[in-house]
C-alpha positions, 0 to 999 in steps of 0.5 A: 485078686484080679485087677478090675478095669480102671475106668470102671473103678474110677466112677462110683456112680454107675447104675447098678448094675446087742443094744437097746433100740434107742442106741441103734440108728433109727434107719435100720430098725426095719429092713431097708425100703426105698422112699415113696415117689411122692415123698415131700421134702422141706424147702432147701437151698438149690442143689447142684444138678446131677448129670442128665445121663445119670442112672435113674434107679440105683447108684453104687456106693460112692465109698469102697472098702479095701480088701482084707487079706485074711477074710474069705471072698464073700467078705471082700466083694466089691473091695479094692487093693492098693494095686487097684489104686496105683496099678494103672499103666496110664498113670504118668504122675502121682502125688501121694499125700499121707502121714506114714509112707513106706516108699518101697512098699507103695512103689511096688503097687505101680504097674511093673512096666511103667513104675520107673517112669511115673513121676512120684511126689511124696508129700509128708509132714516131717520137716524138721532136720533132725526127724528120724522119719524124715531121714528114713524117707530120704534114704528110701527115696534115694533108691528111686530116681523118680521120687521127689519128697515134699515136707509140709510145714507144721507150725503147731507142735501137736499137728500132723500131716494126716491127709490121705490123698492121691492125685494122678495125671494120666497119659490119656489127658485125664486126671483123678483124685482119690481120697482114702483112710490108709497110711502108705504102709503094708499094715494098713493095706493088709488086715485093717478096715479102710475106705476109698473115694474115687473121683471120675476121670477128669478130662481137660477143659475144652479150649475156648476163644473167649477169655475165661470169666472170673472165678466166683468165690467159693461161698457163691458155688454150690457145695457138692458141685464139681466147680466148688470141689475144684475151688476147695481142692486147689485152695487146699493145695495152695496151703502147701505154698511152693511145694504143690505149685506144680500140681495146682497149675496142672489141675487148673486145666481139668474139668471137675464138673462130673464130681459129686461130693463136697471136699471137707478139709483142714489146714494148719493155722488161724482161720475165720469161720466165716471166710469168703474163700474155702472154710476149713475144719468144722466151719467147712463141714457146717457150711457144706451141711447148710445145703444138704436136705435133712428129713424132719424128725429124730436123727442120729449121727454116727462118728466112727474113728480110729483115734480120739484126742484129748477133747477137754475135761468137760463136754463143751467143745464136743457138744457146742462146737463139734456136734453143733457143726455136724448136726446141721440145722436139724440137730441129732443124737450122736454115737461114737464107734470105737473098739475096746481092748476085747475087740482089738484082742480078737481082731485078725492082727491081735494087739498089733492092730491096736498100734494104729488106734489111739485114745488115752484115759490115764490122766484126770482130764482124760478120765473126765472125758471118758465119763461124758463120752461113755454114754455115746460109745458103741462097739466096732463089732456088735458081739462084745460080751461086755456090751449091752445085750442086743436081745434076740429079736433084732436082726444083725446086719453083717458088714463083714469087718468086725474082725478087721480092726478099724483104721477107717473114719466114717461120719454118717447121719441116719434119717428119721424112723419113717424115712429109713434112709441116710441124709449124708455120709463122709469118709475122711482122714480126720479123727475126733480131735481139736487138732483135726477139726479146729478149736472153738471160735475165739473172740475174733471169730477165728479158730485154730487148726493144727493138722492137715486133713481131707475128706469127701461128703456126699448126700443123695440129691447129688446123684438124682432128684428125690433120691434116697441113700440106703445102707448096704452090707457086703456089697456096693449095690442095693440088693434086688433086681431094681428099685421101683419107687425112686432112685436109691444110692447105696452106701457101703457100711463098714460096721455091723448094725444095730450098734452095741453100746458099751457096758457100764464098766467098759473102756475104749482100747488104749494103745499105751496101756498094758494088756496081759490077756493073750490075743488071738495070736497068743501075744501080750501087749506091754503098751506102745505110745 
């Protein structure tokens, strides 16, 4: 695949160029149509103003999917590869935050003429001296003189350094932030579904003869604005203490005003849910959603993840903490998209793809969890023979990823029936777990978070006044020659619609279980944990 122009790729804001209906996002019961010009929204807090030169009609999807090696070209339109992310010869310094790293693999993705000149920092979570993963990284890094390792401290034994983010300093005096969902290993960039968000290229701030004004606290900045994004990102990086001091100092010099999106992140430790600085986990998500315009009426939040941890024997945390934070002011019905063993078996990589997808149902507590989650579970691919019948009248929207097993994590709120648009969407490293989003609030107004996570939340008002956000399939742009009734932001979906709920006896894929029916490659699965 020929590498696209990097400057064009960096900005995602260019002008464009089976189940019962009750389980389907209301926005997609009918063909997509833009909102009326005179649509009236309920009063909301003031929104960050989009740039004055913003396109007036259509905007490409702020999230892109990664290329799937074994799918035909028509399913890989507008997708990106790891070479597209790392292959720009203008990159001078790269900070690579991730859970799993294959250093030899990702170093090959840099431009061959400059890869030995790029100052590469690898941030991981294997800090214990006897960690085999740490030893492996050190051995790999020893083969590359320009690679420096940084081990993030994790005080909680159940926590992970799960963030997936790249930060570039470039030879043209710009910087860039890329947030994505893939580990830096070959399997994740081959036949697994993943997503990527690119910041614009960030210029150096213009020099001023006046002393800089004091930076207001994060809570006084508009969520979704570039200024707030910068505050939250720098506060996130400061959680690494001395390990990321250099990149914090560097990014302070850059102008983030062109960024459209809210950073929603998690760092380990105990945190006040009403902090005056950056809020983390579900508290940070709740705060960001306070400024998002929501349509009145029924709504659905679709949580699509690659891992579901033990949430508890009752639905208390799931409903009272997680769903309440994600639902926003208007509340919503929730669906969870997660594959079954049949979907993993039929995927491009067969059972091997399931090594990256995790939940458990074996213990008594996990069995109780399955019972309260089963009514909200929906398939990744909506052609499962054991799922609820879609019926013959509903038109399937094909996303082209049903055979590429999901390592992607997306959270999308679909608006009400009459509006037929998306209220907000997020791509993140965070799966459905207390470790990622935080425990319920304790008696002191605090919550405990175990892991590092990073995601980006977007909504239509960030792109243009009175804009709508519409789901798109197989491409990053709204189809057609243009939109006459108002600005529309495309949102590329990775899964087919309508969603297909699980059947009464279906269970999610469990990687630690044994699966004796051969997969599409003819292999069995003995269970890996």
